[in-house]
C-alpha positions as CSV (number, residue, x, y, z in Angstrom):
1,X,18.9,-16.3,-13.2
2,X,19.3,-12.6,-12.4
3,X,16.7,-10.3,-11.0
4,X,13.6,-9.7,-13.0
5,X,12.8,-6.0,-12.7
6,X,9.8,-4.5,-14.4
7,X,8.7,-0.9,-14.2
8,X,5.0,-0.2,-14.0
9,X,3.7,3.1,-15.2
10,X,5.7,6.3,-16.1
11,X,9.4,5.8,-16.6
12,X,11.6,8.4,-14.8
13,X,14.6,9.3,-16.9
14,X,16.3,11.5,-14.3
15,X,19.2,9.9,-12.4
16,X,17.7,11.3,-9.1
17,X,14.2,12.1,-7.9
18,X,12.9,14.5,-5.4
19,X,12.5,13.4,-1.8
20,X,10.2,15.3,0.6
21,X,12.5,16.0,3.6
22,X,9.5,16.2,5.9
23,X,8.6,12.7,4.8
24,X,12.1,11.4,5.7
25,X,12.1,13.1,9.1
26,X,9.4,10.6,10.2
27,X,11.9,7.7,10.0
28,X,14.2,9.2,12.7
29,X,11.5,8.3,15.2
30,X,11.6,4.7,16.2
31,X,7.9,4.6,17.2
32,X,6.9,5.8,13.8
33,X,9.0,3.2,12.0
34,X,7.5,0.5,14.2
35,X,4.0,1.7,13.2
36,X,4.9,1.6,9.5
37,X,6.8,-1.7,9.7
38,X,3.8,-3.3,11.4
39,X,1.7,-2.9,8.3
40,X,4.4,-4.3,6.0
41,X,4.9,-7.2,8.3
42,X,1.2,-7.9,8.5
43,X,0.8,-8.2,4.8
44,X,4.1,-9.9,4.1
45,X,3.5,-13.2,2.3
46,X,4.8,-16.4,3.8
47,X,6.9,-16.8,0.7
48,X,7.6,-13.6,-1.2
49,X,7.6,-14.1,-4.9
50,X,7.1,-10.5,-6.3
51,X,8.0,-7.2,-4.7
52,X,6.1,-4.1,-5.8
53,X,8.6,-1.3,-5.1
54,X,6.9,2.0,-5.0
55,X,6.7,5.4,-3.3
56,X,3.7,4.2,-1.5
57,X,3.8,6.0,1.8
58,X,2.7,9.6,2.1
59,X,3.8,12.0,4.8
60,X,1.9,11.6,8.0
61,X,2.3,14.0,11.0
62,X,3.7,12.1,13.9
63,X,1.2,13.5,16.3
64,X,-1.6,12.1,14.1
65,X,0.1,8.7,13.9
66,X,0.8,8.5,17.7
67,X,-2.4,10.1,19.0
68,X,-5.1,8.8,16.7
69,X,-7.8,8.5,15.7
70,X,-7.3,4.8,14.7
71,X,-9.0,2.3,12.5
72,X,-12.2,1.0,14.0
73,X,-11.6,-2.8,13.9
74,X,-15.2,-3.6,14.9
75,X,-16.1,-2.9,11.3
76,X,-14.2,-6.0,10.1
77,X,-13.7,-8.0,13.3
78,X,-14.4,-11.3,11.5
79,X,-11.8,-10.9,8.8
80,X,-9.1,-8.4,9.9
81,X,-6.8,-8.5,12.9
82,X,-4.0,-6.3,11.7
83,X,-2.6,-2.9,12.8
84,X,-5.0,-0.1,13.7
85,X,-2.7,3.0,13.9
86,X,-3.3,5.6,11.2
87,X,-0.6,6.1,8.6
88,X,-1.0,7.4,5.1
89,X,-0.2,4.1,3.5
90,X,-2.3,1.9,1.2
91,X,-1.9,-1.0,3.7
92,X,-3.7,1.1,6.3
93,X,-7.4,0.5,5.8
94,X,-8.3,3.8,7.3
95,X,-6.3,5.7,4.7
96,X,-8.9,7.4,2.5
97,X,-11.8,6.1,4.7
98,X,-12.7,8.7,7.3
99,X,-15.8,6.7,8.3
100,X,-13.6,3.9,9.5
101,X,-11.8,6.1,12.1
102,X,-12.5,6.0,15.8
103,X,-13.1,8.4,17.3
104,X,-14.8,9.7,14.1
105,X,-12.9,12.5,12.3
106,X,-13.6,14.5,9.2
107,X,-10.2,15.0,7.5
108,X,-10.4,16.4,4.0
109,X,-6.7,15.6,3.5
110,X,-7.3,11.9,4.1
111,X,-8.0,11.2,0.4
112,X,-6.4,7.8,0.2
113,X,-4.7,6.4,-3.0
114,X,-7.1,5.3,-5.7
115,X,-4.2,4.6,-8.0
116,X,-2.8,1.9,-5.8
117,X,-6.2,0.3,-5.2
118,X,-6.8,0.2,-9.0
119,X,-3.4,-1.4,-9.5
120,X,-4.0,-3.9,-6.7
121,X,-7.5,-4.8,-8.0
122,X,-6.0,-5.4,-11.5
123,X,-3.3,-7.7,-10.2
124,X,-5.7,-9.6,-7.9
125,X,-8.7,-9.9,-10.3
126,X,-7.6,-9.1,-13.8
127,X,-8.8,-6.2,-15.8
128,X,-11.8,-8.2,-17.3
129,X,-13.4,-8.5,-13.8
130,X,-16.5,-6.4,-13.2
131,X,-16.9,-5.5,-9.5
132,X,-20.2,-4.8,-7.9
133,X,-21.3,-1.2,-7.7
134,X,-24.4,0.9,-7.0
135,X,-24.1,3.7,-9.5
136,X,-24.7,4.2,-13.1
137,X,-21.4,6.0,-13.5
138,X,-19.1,4.4,-16.1
139,X,-15.8,3.4,-14.6
140,X,-12.6,3.4,-16.5
141,X,-11.5,0.5,-14.3
142,X,-14.7,-1.5,-13.5
143,X,-12.6,-4.2,-11.9
144,X,-12.0,-1.8,-9.0
145,X,-15.4,-0.2,-8.6
146,X,-16.1,-1.8,-5.3
147,X,-13.0,-0.4,-3.6
148,X,-13.5,3.2,-4.9
149,X,-16.0,5.6,-3.4
150,X,-17.6,6.3,-6.7
151,X,-18.9,2.8,-6.8
152,X,-21.6,3.8,-4.2
153,X,-20.9,0.9,-1.8
154,X,-20.9,1.4,2.0
155,X,-17.6,1.9,3.8
156,X,-17.8,-1.7,5.2
157,X,-18.4,-3.2,1.8
158,X,-15.4,-1.2,0.4
159,X,-13.2,-2.3,3.3
160,X,-14.2,-5.9,2.9
161,X,-13.3,-5.7,-0.8
162,X,-10.0,-4.2,0.0
163,X,-9.1,-6.8,2.5
164,X,-10.0,-9.6,0.1
165,X,-7.7,-8.0,-2.5
166,X,-4.8,-7.7,0.0
167,X,-5.4,-11.3,1.2
168,X,-5.2,-12.5,-2.4
169,X,-1.9,-10.6,-3.0
170,X,-0.5,-12.0,0.2
171,X,-1.6,-15.6,-0.7
172,X,0.1,-15.3,-4.1
173,X,3.4,-14.0,-2.7
174,X,3.0,-10.3,-3.8
175,X,4.3,-7.7,-1.4
176,X,4.4,-3.9,-1.6
177,X,7.5,-2.2,-0.2
178,X,8.2,1.6,0.0
179,X,11.0,2.9,-2.1
180,X,10.5,6.5,-0.9
181,X,13.6,6.7,1.4
182,X,16.2,6.1,-1.3
183,X,17.5,8.0,-4.3
184,X,18.3,6.6,-7.7
185,X,21.9,7.7,-7.1
186,X,22.3,4.3,-5.5
187,X,22.6,1.5,-8.0
188,X,19.2,-0.2,-8.4
189,X,20.9,-3.6,-8.1
190,X,22.6,-2.6,-4.8
191,X,19.2,-1.4,-3.5
192,X,17.6,-4.7,-4.5
193,X,20.3,-6.6,-2.6
194,X,19.8,-4.3,0.4
195,X,16.0,-4.9,0.4
196,X,16.3,-8.6,0.1
197,X,18.9,-9.0,2.9
198,X,17.0,-6.6,5.2
199,X,13.5,-7.9,4.8
200,X,13.9,-11.4,3.5
201,X,17.3,-12.8,4.4
202,X,17.4,-14.5,1.0
203,X,19.1,-14.1,-2.3
204,X,17.6,-11.5,-4.7
205,X,17.9,-14.0,-7.5
206,X,14.7,-15.8,-6.4
207,X,12.5,-12.6,-6.6
208,X,10.7,-10.5,-9.1
209,X,10.7,-6.7,-8.6
210,X,8.0,-4.4,-10.1
211,X,8.9,-0.7,-9.9
212,X,5.7,1.3,-9.6
213,X,5.8,5.0,-10.4
């Protein structure tokens, strides 16, 4: 059948793209890779049907990842039992949510990724969905209002909405993977084969890939 490969968003015409070397240095530390992989493994569907391949992980200082603060799991103890270490990754619930960190920490650089949450909400709910919010502000993406701070919901309400979206994607077989540590010098088809053998131990012919940029 071949691999169905769709690109979402801006198309990059260049044969290569810039890679932040500081970003790549993280992956030389086994502990850091374990942290990162724990999030991908937690949200990995039982049967993967669609892979969203994107540059989804932002650089995180290793001392921050190793020494905390971490996600306060008491906020969602009834619905979330996943990793708690902080990494700048959309799968990390503390990313962009300083109020969810323990011990508490005000980090102006912890801005999160509204673009990915908007994308996830659109996939999970459809763009016609109108999410609850407590503001009169008009949203360009009302289907994602409850996961964005502009919606006026409390941090716990936002986190619950995010978990529900991630659970829906997982249930439907949709999995985000990070394409940040490769260049487009490598054939996309070779990279697809590499990913499927590394993460899934299955033929790439049974999967759909969406490239998000």
